[in-house]
NUKEBA-885230 format. One record per residue: residue number from 1; residue in one letter; x negated, y negated, z negated of N, C-alpha, C, CB in turn. Coordinates in steps of 0.001 Angstrom, whole numbers. Glycine has a CB too. Layout:
residues N
REC | n | res | n.x | n.y | n.z | ca.x | ca.y | ca.z | c.x | c.y | c.z | cb.x | cb.y | cb.z
REC | NUM | a | X | Y | Z | X | Y | Z | X | Y | Z | X | Y | Z
...
end
This chain:
residues 119
REC | n | res | n.x | n.y | n.z | ca.x | ca.y | ca.z | c.x | c.y | c.z | cb.x | cb.y | cb.z
REC | 1 | m | -840 | 1174 | 0 | 30 | -47 | -28 | -880 | -1251 | -1 | 977 | -88 | -1315
REC | 2 | k | -649 | -2113 | 945 | -1419 | -3384 | 1036 | -720 | -4423 | 276 | -1616 | -3849 | 2483
REC | 3 | q | -1380 | -4898 | -733 | -738 | -5955 | -1608 | -1195 | -7298 | -1109 | -1117 | -5784 | -3159
REC | 4 | e | -156 | -8134 | -930 | -478 | -9515 | -462 | 118 | -10504 | -1510 | 131 | -9799 | 1035
REC | 5 | i | -727 | -11275 | -2016 | -282 | -12305 | -3049 | -751 | -13684 | -2505 | -934 | -12004 | -4569
REC | 6 | q | 237 | -14587 | -2352 | -52 | -15883 | -1977 | 213 | -16840 | -3113 | 706 | -16234 | -789
REC | 7 | l | -773 | -17726 | -3353 | -632 | -18740 | -4406 | -725 | -20148 | -3819 | -1713 | -18545 | -5491
REC | 8 | g | 92 | -20984 | -4388 | -49 | -22424 | -4061 | -1271 | -22940 | -4800 | 1249 | -23258 | -4458
REC | 9 | v | -1608 | -24182 | -4523 | -2806 | -24844 | -5150 | -2703 | -24847 | -6664 | -2959 | -26314 | -4645
REC | 10 | i | -1529 | -25274 | -7117 | -1376 | -25431 | -8576 | -1326 | -24024 | -9205 | -62 | -26268 | -8936
REC | 11 | e | -645 | -23084 | -8569 | -648 | -21736 | -9123 | -2040 | -21155 | -9235 | 203 | -20836 | -8283
REC | 12 | a | -2834 | -21418 | -8189 | -4233 | -20921 | -8228 | -4988 | -21557 | -9421 | -4981 | -21251 | -6867
REC | 13 | k | -4789 | -22832 | -9589 | -5492 | -23538 | -10707 | -4993 | -22992 | -12047 | -5252 | -25108 | -10636
REC | 14 | f | -3725 | -22659 | -12131 | -3181 | -22165 | -13383 | -3733 | -20706 | -13584 | -1567 | -22207 | -13365
REC | 15 | a | -3764 | -19931 | -12550 | -4340 | -18584 | -12572 | -5767 | -18610 | -13109 | -4318 | -17967 | -11165
REC | 16 | e | -6549 | -19588 | -12580 | -7894 | -19741 | -13022 | -7983 | -19996 | -14562 | -8539 | -20874 | -12247
REC | 17 | l | -7067 | -20793 | -15047 | -6950 | -21093 | -16477 | -6755 | -19803 | -17236 | -5781 | -22071 | -16756
REC | 18 | i | -5861 | -18906 | -16753 | -5650 | -17720 | -17407 | -6878 | -16803 | -17365 | -4488 | -17079 | -16839
REC | 19 | w | -7444 | -16599 | -16162 | -8602 | -15687 | -16035 | -9820 | -16169 | -16935 | -9043 | -15606 | -14505
REC | 20 | e | -9929 | -17467 | -17125 | -11024 | -17985 | -17902 | -10820 | -17667 | -19443 | -11147 | -19527 | -17652
REC | 21 | r | -9572 | -17462 | -19840 | -9315 | -17361 | -21275 | -8638 | -16031 | -21697 | -8448 | -18525 | -21703
REC | 22 | e | -8359 | -15179 | -20735 | -7571 | -13932 | -21089 | -8310 | -13036 | -22015 | -7211 | -13132 | -19841
REC | 23 | p | -7617 | -12353 | -22843 | -6142 | -12495 | -23049 | -5812 | -13793 | -23741 | -5581 | -11319 | -23879
REC | 24 | v | -4706 | -14373 | -23281 | -4298 | -15674 | -23813 | -2818 | -15685 | -24126 | -4632 | -16792 | -22826
REC | 25 | t | -2448 | -16309 | -25181 | -1027 | -16346 | -25574 | -318 | -17352 | -24732 | -852 | -16684 | -27071
REC | 26 | t | 961 | -17142 | -24555 | 1799 | -18171 | -23834 | 1808 | -19465 | -24647 | 3302 | -17654 | -23612
REC | 27 | s | 1668 | -19455 | -25899 | 1653 | -20687 | -26701 | 371 | -21487 | -26387 | 1739 | -20354 | -28239
REC | 28 | e | -708 | -20773 | -26267 | -1960 | -21511 | -25911 | -1880 | -22006 | -24422 | -3251 | -20560 | -26120
REC | 29 | l | -1258 | -21223 | -23588 | -1053 | -21718 | -22190 | -155 | -22921 | -22113 | -465 | -20627 | -21323
REC | 30 | v | 806 | -22976 | -22925 | 1679 | -24197 | -22998 | 894 | -25402 | -23361 | 2806 | -24022 | -24014
REC | 31 | k | -4 | -25274 | -24363 | -825 | -26415 | -24787 | -1813 | -26794 | -23672 | -1593 | -26079 | -26106
REC | 32 | l | -2480 | -25819 | -23078 | -3458 | -26076 | -22033 | -2831 | -26696 | -20795 | -4161 | -24799 | -21662
REC | 33 | a | -1593 | -26217 | -20399 | -964 | -26729 | -19255 | -390 | -28171 | -19495 | 117 | -25770 | -18832
REC | 34 | k | -24 | -28418 | -20713 | 410 | -29814 | -21070 | -786 | -30722 | -20907 | 981 | -29909 | -22562
REC | 35 | q | -1852 | -30283 | -21413 | -3149 | -31097 | -21371 | -3694 | -31221 | -19889 | -4291 | -30386 | -22312
REC | 36 | d | -3767 | -30142 | -19156 | -4417 | -30151 | -17833 | -3490 | -30625 | -16726 | -4929 | -28767 | -17495
REC | 37 | f | -2156 | -30267 | -16859 | -1227 | -30513 | -15769 | -25 | -31388 | -16110 | -744 | -29231 | -15266
REC | 38 | c | 61 | -31793 | -17414 | 1183 | -32582 | -17926 | 2504 | -31821 | -17754 | 1254 | -33948 | -17206
REC | 39 | w | 2487 | -30506 | -17961 | 3645 | -29697 | -17819 | 4388 | -29588 | -19141 | 3270 | -28343 | -17300
REC | 40 | k | 5641 | -29423 | -18999 | 6504 | -29123 | -20132 | 6475 | -27604 | -20415 | 7964 | -29611 | -19853
REC | 41 | r | 6841 | -27209 | -21567 | 6795 | -25765 | -21966 | 7592 | -24910 | -20942 | 7398 | -25566 | -23440
REC | 42 | t | 8744 | -25383 | -20554 | 9556 | -24623 | -19550 | 8849 | -24394 | -18264 | 10835 | -25336 | -19254
REC | 43 | t | 8121 | -25369 | -17763 | 7375 | -25280 | -16521 | 6326 | -24199 | -16637 | 6729 | -26623 | -16169
REC | 44 | t | 5572 | -24255 | -17755 | 4574 | -23257 | -17979 | 5132 | -21848 | -17990 | 3883 | -23530 | -19245
REC | 45 | h | 6193 | -21643 | -18699 | 6810 | -20296 | -18780 | 7290 | -19878 | -17388 | 8014 | -20279 | -19805
REC | 46 | t | 7868 | -20789 | -16607 | 8213 | -20510 | -15234 | 7145 | -20041 | -14398 | 8748 | -21629 | -14637
REC | 47 | v | 5986 | -20776 | -14458 | 4866 | -20395 | -13621 | 4209 | -19135 | -14075 | 3869 | -21478 | -13576
REC | 48 | v | 4173 | -18884 | -15387 | 3651 | -17561 | -15884 | 4581 | -16420 | -15382 | 3570 | -17542 | -17502
REC | 49 | r | 5837 | -16663 | -15454 | 6784 | -15586 | -14922 | 6544 | -15311 | -13443 | 8296 | -16013 | -15117
REC | 50 | r | 6387 | -16442 | -12703 | 6163 | -16278 | -11209 | 4899 | -15495 | -10917 | 6065 | -17671 | -10501
REC | 51 | l | 3811 | -15839 | -11631 | 2555 | -15090 | -11424 | 2662 | -13663 | -11835 | 1432 | -15723 | -12175
REC | 52 | c | 3453 | -13405 | -12895 | 3715 | -11973 | -13320 | 4518 | -11231 | -12264 | 4495 | -11921 | -14689
REC | 53 | d | 5568 | -11968 | -11743 | 6435 | -11317 | -10689 | 5576 | -11044 | -9406 | 7710 | -12271 | -10320
REC | 54 | k | 4594 | -11792 | -9175 | 3734 | -11547 | -8011 | 2788 | -10417 | -8243 | 2957 | -12777 | -7655
REC | 55 | g | 2708 | -9888 | -9533 | 1855 | -8786 | -9780 | 421 | -9167 | -10189 | 1829 | -7952 | -8589
REC | 56 | l | 177 | -10424 | -10397 | -1189 | -10902 | -10746 | -1516 | -10735 | -12241 | -1337 | -12388 | -10361
REC | 57 | f | -497 | -11016 | -13037 | -605 | -10963 | -14506 | 506 | -10212 | -15129 | -645 | -12329 | -15085
REC | 58 | e | 362 | -9853 | -16380 | 1474 | -9363 | -17197 | 1559 | -10140 | -18485 | 1321 | -7870 | -17492
REC | 59 | n | 2764 | -10306 | -18930 | 3021 | -11006 | -20216 | 3653 | -9975 | -21147 | 3977 | -12296 | -20029
REC | 60 | r | 2868 | -9494 | -22027 | 3315 | -8479 | -22960 | 3301 | -9031 | -24359 | 2448 | -7231 | -22868
REC | 61 | g | 4515 | -9187 | -24929 | 4626 | -9721 | -26254 | 4029 | -11105 | -26442 | 4003 | -8803 | -27182
REC | 62 | g | 4098 | -11928 | -25408 | 3586 | -13280 | -25501 | 2098 | -13381 | -25257 | 3902 | -13840 | -26828
REC | 63 | t | 1472 | -12333 | -24840 | 44 | -12357 | -24432 | -138 | -12022 | -22973 | -769 | -11382 | -25269
REC | 64 | v | -779 | -12949 | -22258 | -913 | -12811 | -20814 | -2339 | -12214 | -20518 | -698 | -14233 | -20085
REC | 65 | t | -2322 | -11195 | -19736 | -3568 | -10603 | -19218 | -3456 | -10319 | -17726 | -3906 | -9305 | -19974
REC | 66 | s | -4571 | -10146 | -17025 | -4546 | -9959 | -15609 | -4317 | -8506 | -15287 | -5819 | -10454 | -14982
REC | 67 | l | -3589 | -8232 | -14245 | -3407 | -6957 | -13612 | -4451 | -6784 | -12492 | -1971 | -6831 | -13064
REC | 68 | i | -4728 | -7971 | -11941 | -5686 | -8068 | -10846 | -6804 | -9110 | -11287 | -4936 | -8519 | -9466
REC | 69 | s | -7998 | -8643 | -11281 | -9101 | -9524 | -11728 | -9298 | -10683 | -10772 | -10413 | -8732 | -11855
REC | 70 | r | -9940 | -11711 | -11174 | -10297 | -12819 | -10338 | -11098 | -12409 | -9107 | -11061 | -13806 | -11131
REC | 71 | s | -12102 | -11588 | -9340 | -12940 | -11135 | -8157 | -12116 | -10274 | -7223 | -14209 | -10319 | -8627
REC | 72 | r | -11304 | -9389 | -7718 | -10401 | -8569 | -6820 | -9470 | -9379 | -6061 | -9606 | -7578 | -7592
REC | 73 | f | -8858 | -10434 | -6729 | -7936 | -11307 | -5989 | -8571 | -12066 | -4884 | -7304 | -12259 | -6897
REC | 74 | y | -9785 | -12652 | -5155 | -10428 | -13385 | -4088 | -10985 | -12447 | -2987 | -11545 | -14241 | -4667
REC | 75 | s | -11333 | -11205 | -3399 | -11704 | -10195 | -2358 | -10523 | -9949 | -1421 | -12151 | -8835 | -3022
REC | 76 | m | -9320 | -9811 | -2003 | -8153 | -9595 | -1243 | -7811 | -10753 | -285 | -7042 | -9346 | -2159
REC | 77 | q | -7977 | -11954 | -855 | -7746 | -13173 | -20 | -8736 | -13276 | 1097 | -7821 | -14442 | -866
REC | 78 | s | -10034 | -12922 | 805 | -11013 | -13048 | 1879 | -10757 | -12030 | 2979 | -12426 | -12881 | 1334
REC | 79 | r | -10404 | -10801 | 2596 | -10047 | -9778 | 3626 | -8857 | -10163 | 4436 | -9775 | -8441 | 2983
REC | 80 | k | -7881 | -10802 | 3806 | -6699 | -11282 | 4556 | -7103 | -12368 | 5552 | -5613 | -11831 | 3583
REC | 81 | f | -7966 | -13264 | 5104 | -8426 | -14355 | 6014 | -9166 | -13769 | 7257 | -9388 | -15352 | 5232
REC | 82 | v | -10096 | -12829 | 6963 | -10824 | -12228 | 8073 | -9843 | -11414 | 8939 | -11989 | -11324 | 7545
REC | 83 | d | -8895 | -10696 | 8447 | -7947 | -10024 | 9215 | -7119 | -10944 | 10141 | -7082 | -9285 | 8318
REC | 84 | t | -6685 | -12055 | 9538 | -5813 | -12998 | 10215 | -6539 | -13852 | 11178 | -5118 | -13847 | 9247
REC | 85 | a | -7707 | -14439 | 10793 | -8390 | -15415 | 11621 | -9413 | -14808 | 12582 | -9065 | -16408 | 10749
REC | 86 | f | -9909 | -13603 | 12243 | -10903 | -12918 | 13101 | -10589 | -11541 | 13527 | -12156 | -12870 | 12435
REC | 87 | d | -9291 | -11245 | 13580 | -8785 | -9942 | 13998 | -9449 | -8811 | 13217 | -9006 | -9745 | 15495
REC | 88 | g | -9811 | -9101 | 11943 | -10388 | -8025 | 11129 | -11884 | -7828 | 11319 | -9694 | -6747 | 11436
REC | 89 | s | -12546 | -8634 | 12129 | -13899 | -8455 | 12502 | -14806 | -9254 | 11508 | -14107 | -8903 | 13977
REC | 90 | l | -15549 | -8572 | 10705 | -16461 | -9287 | 9816 | -17633 | -9867 | 10627 | -16984 | -8342 | 8691
REC | 91 | p | -18181 | -9114 | 11606 | -19220 | -9791 | 12425 | -18760 | -11020 | 13149 | -19757 | -8854 | 13423
REC | 92 | a | -17501 | -11096 | 13578 | -17016 | -12314 | 14203 | -16927 | -13471 | 13174 | -15638 | -12057 | 14851
REC | 93 | f | -16490 | -13099 | 11968 | -16444 | -14080 | 10840 | -17848 | -14608 | 10638 | -15891 | -13424 | 9492
REC | 94 | l | -18840 | -13752 | 10467 | -20191 | -14138 | 10185 | -20755 | -14984 | 11291 | -21042 | -12936 | 9966
REC | 95 | a | -20466 | -14600 | 12525 | -20919 | -15436 | 13681 | -20335 | -16828 | 13619 | -20526 | -14781 | 15022
REC | 96 | a | -19059 | -16942 | 13311 | -18443 | -18260 | 13219 | -19022 | -19045 | 12057 | -16930 | -18136 | 13069
REC | 97 | f | -19243 | -18357 | 10930 | -19813 | -19004 | 9706 | -21211 | -19517 | 9916 | -19826 | -18028 | 8540
REC | 98 | t | -21979 | -18777 | 10630 | -23370 | -19169 | 10890 | -23632 | -19985 | 12107 | -24172 | -18005 | 10980
REC | 99 | a | -22590 | -20269 | 12918 | -22795 | -21034 | 14100 | -23329 | -22394 | 13922 | -21606 | -21123 | 14792
REC | 100 | d | -22921 | -23072 | 12821 | -23508 | -24357 | 12498 | -24065 | -24456 | 11076 | -22494 | -25415 | 12701
REC | 101 | h | -24401 | -23239 | 10574 | -24908 | -23183 | 9188 | -25958 | -22057 | 9133 | -23720 | -22927 | 8132
REC | 102 | a | -27201 | -22410 | 9236 | -28242 | -21400 | 9169 | -28299 | -20805 | 7736 | -29622 | -22013 | 9578
REC | 103 | l | -28496 | -19512 | 7701 | -28605 | -18833 | 6364 | -30029 | -19070 | 5805 | -28302 | -17244 | 6485
REC | 104 | t | -30111 | -19274 | 4547 | -31384 | -19350 | 3922 | -31973 | -17888 | 3846 | -31253 | -20025 | 2499
REC | 105 | p | -33266 | -17776 | 3698 | -33828 | -16435 | 3572 | -33273 | -15628 | 2422 | -35287 | -16528 | 3425
REC | 106 | e | -32876 | -16354 | 1330 | -32255 | -15671 | 204 | -30896 | -15166 | 556 | -32166 | -16574 | -985
REC | 107 | e | -30148 | -15974 | 1296 | -28768 | -15510 | 1703 | -28814 | -14382 | 2588 | -27987 | -16578 | 2376
REC | 108 | a | -29779 | -14426 | 3557 | -29958 | -13340 | 4479 | -30344 | -12036 | 3798 | -30982 | -13708 | 5480
REC | 109 | e | -31206 | -12127 | 2851 | -31603 | -10937 | 2062 | -30484 | -10395 | 1237 | -32755 | -11260 | 1158
REC | 110 | e | -29694 | -11288 | 643 | -28535 | -10877 | -167 | -27525 | -10132 | 690 | -27865 | -12102 | -829
REC | 111 | i | -27331 | -10603 | 1931 | -26391 | -9968 | 2851 | -26957 | -8595 | 3262 | -26135 | -10879 | 4114
REC | 112 | r | -28264 | -8506 | 3541 | -28890 | -7181 | 3834 | -28628 | -6227 | 2734 | -30399 | -7300 | 4047
REC | 113 | q | -28810 | -6658 | 1503 | -28592 | -5778 | 346 | -27147 | -5318 | 251 | -28989 | -6488 | -942
REC | 114 | m | -26224 | -6219 | 502 | -24761 | -5879 | 456 | -24487 | -4814 | 1600 | -23824 | -7243 | 664
REC | 115 | i | -25089 | -4954 | 2736 | -24799 | -4014 | 3856 | -25384 | -2645 | 3409 | -25457 | -4526 | 5286
REC | 116 | e | -26581 | -2612 | 2878 | -27166 | -1354 | 2420 | -26303 | -665 | 1392 | -28533 | -1593 | 1847
REC | 117 | e | -25810 | -1463 | 429 | -24957 | -818 | -624 | -23651 | -356 | -78 | -24690 | -1774 | -1779
REC | 118 | a | -23215 | -979 | 986 | -21857 | -624 | 1595 | -21981 | 659 | 2453 | -21297 | -1839 | 2517
REC | 119 | r | -23136 | 1009 | 2861 | -23345 | 2225 | 3764 | -23071 | 3471 | 3045 | -24776 | 2298 | 4318
end
């Protein structure tokens, strides 16, 4: 099953807030969202529920934890971008990425190591 989760800009910022602090209580999220986003309590609870409905987090007994880690989420988003924009071709993505941006020797070595590990 291919899971696709789309987040708006504010949802993504709020998700980052959760990932940085998890496990985190909804009470703490209400305080943080009021401070960072000027949200009311009801708005925070609505966004938590939406993110849980999307399968990204779970709220168990007032404590929010991730079902999908930050790194896994961004991995999924990256794969979706390559699939959509480059017809699933990682070499086509790399060619486009490096067309006007030369890789540093360190970046090139890191990519070589990733390729070796993926074999």
